[in-house]
C-alpha positions in Angstrom: 0.0 0.0 0.0 1.3 3.4 -0.9 -0.7 6.2 0.7 0.4 9.6 2.1 -1.8 12.1 4.1 -0.3 15.5 4.8 -1.6 18.8 6.3 0.5 21.9 6.0 0.9 25.4 4.6 2.1 26.2 1.1 5.5 27.8 1.1 5.0 29.5 -2.3 2.3 29.9 -4.9 1.3 27.0 -7.1 3.1 26.5 -10.4 0.6 25.5 -13.1 1.8 24.3 -16.4 0.5 22.0 -19.2 2.2 19.1 -20.9 2.7 19.1 -24.7 -0.5 17.1 -25.0 -2.5 19.8 -23.0 -2.8 18.1 -19.6 -2.7 20.5 -16.6 -0.1 19.8 -13.9 0.3 21.8 -10.7 3.4 21.8 -8.5 3.6 23.1 -4.9 5.4 22.5 -1.7 3.9 22.2 1.8 5.5 23.0 5.1 4.4 20.1 7.4 5.2 20.4 11.1 6.7 17.4 12.8 4.9 16.0 15.9 7.9 16.4 18.2 10.5 19.0 19.2 14.2 18.9 18.5 16.9 19.1 21.3 16.6 22.9 21.3 12.8 22.7 22.0 11.8 23.8 18.5 9.4 22.2 16.1 10.9 21.3 12.8 9.1 20.9 9.5 9.4 18.8 6.4 8.8 20.3 2.9 7.4 17.6 0.6 6.8 18.5 -3.1 3.3 17.9 -4.3 2.2 17.2 -7.9 -1.5 17.4 -9.0 -2.8 16.5 -12.4 -5.7 17.5 -14.7 -8.8 19.1 -13.0 -7.3 18.8 -9.6 -4.3 20.8 -10.8 -6.6 23.5 -12.1 -8.5 23.8 -8.8 -5.2 23.9 -6.8 -3.9 26.7 -9.0 -7.3 28.6 -8.6 -7.7 28.2 -4.8 -4.3 27.8 -3.3 -1.5 30.3 -2.8 1.5 30.9 -0.5 0.5 30.6 3.2 -2.8 28.8 2.6 -3.4 25.5 4.6 -4.2 22.4 2.6 -4.7 18.7 3.2 -3.2 16.3 0.6 -3.9 12.6 0.1 -1.8 10.9 -2.5 1.0 8.4 -3.1 4.7 8.6 -2.8 6.6 8.5 -6.0 10.4 8.4 -6.6 11.8 9.1 -10.1 15.2 9.8 -11.5 16.7 11.9 -14.3 20.1 12.8 -15.5 21.8 16.2 -15.5 25.3 16.4 -17.1 25.8 12.7 -16.8 24.8 12.6 -13.1 21.7 10.6 -12.0 19.4 12.6 -9.7 16.5 11.2 -7.7 13.3 13.1 -6.7 10.7 12.0 -4.2 7.4 13.7 -4.4 3.7 13.1 -3.5 1.3 12.6 -6.4 -2.0 14.1 -5.1 -5.3 12.2 -5.6 -7.2 14.6 -3.3 -6.6 18.1 -2.0 -8.8 19.9 0.6 -8.5 23.6 0.9 -8.4 24.3 4.7 -8.0 28.1 4.8 -11.5 29.7 4.8 -12.2 31.7 1.6 -11.2 35.3 1.9 -8.9 34.8 4.9 -5.2 34.7 5.0 -3.5 32.0 7.0 -2.7 34.5 9.8 -6.4 35.3 10.2 -7.7 31.7 9.9 -8.7 30.0 13.1 -6.6 27.0 14.3 -8.0 23.6 13.3 -9.0 22.6 16.9 -9.7 26.0 18.4 -13.2 26.6 19.7 -14.9 29.9 19.1 -14.0 32.8 21.5 -16.9 32.3 23.9 -16.7 28.5 24.0 -13.0 27.9 24.8 -13.6 27.2 28.5 -16.7 25.0 28.1 -16.7 21.5 29.3 -17.0 18.8 26.6 -20.3 17.6 28.0 -22.0 21.0 27.7 -23.8 21.1 24.4 -24.4 24.4 22.6 -27.7 24.7 20.6 -27.2 25.2 16.9 -29.5 27.5 14.9 -30.4 25.5 11.8 -31.5 28.6 10.0 -28.0 30.2 10.1 -25.5 30.0 7.2 -23.3 26.9 7.5 -19.7 26.9 6.3 -20.2 23.7 4.3 
């Protein structure tokens, strides 16, 4: 089984191009935080390169930009090529799904953290339920 799931922030804008046969391809890099701290007490990050094809590539180019948060599901791919007689290897993630996690119209700095509760609900106990108004606009 070859499956990768990543959540991170784009380190630069998406690069959209087309193959000679007209197929869209998008390339971008995510900054994905590690779950642990290094010996200096700092969190390090990994920077995997992501490739998306066809309609998914077009949507990524339309909705993603530097600093936006995204979730990527795909497969790990290693390929090689030669430059001046030297063989080079590249490992990248070929995306099959991409979720855009930064709310529309917000930059990453303004977006709420994934598990943060709304301002007035941060100190609520888990067993206290809050009524939901079904007539209000839902985010999904």
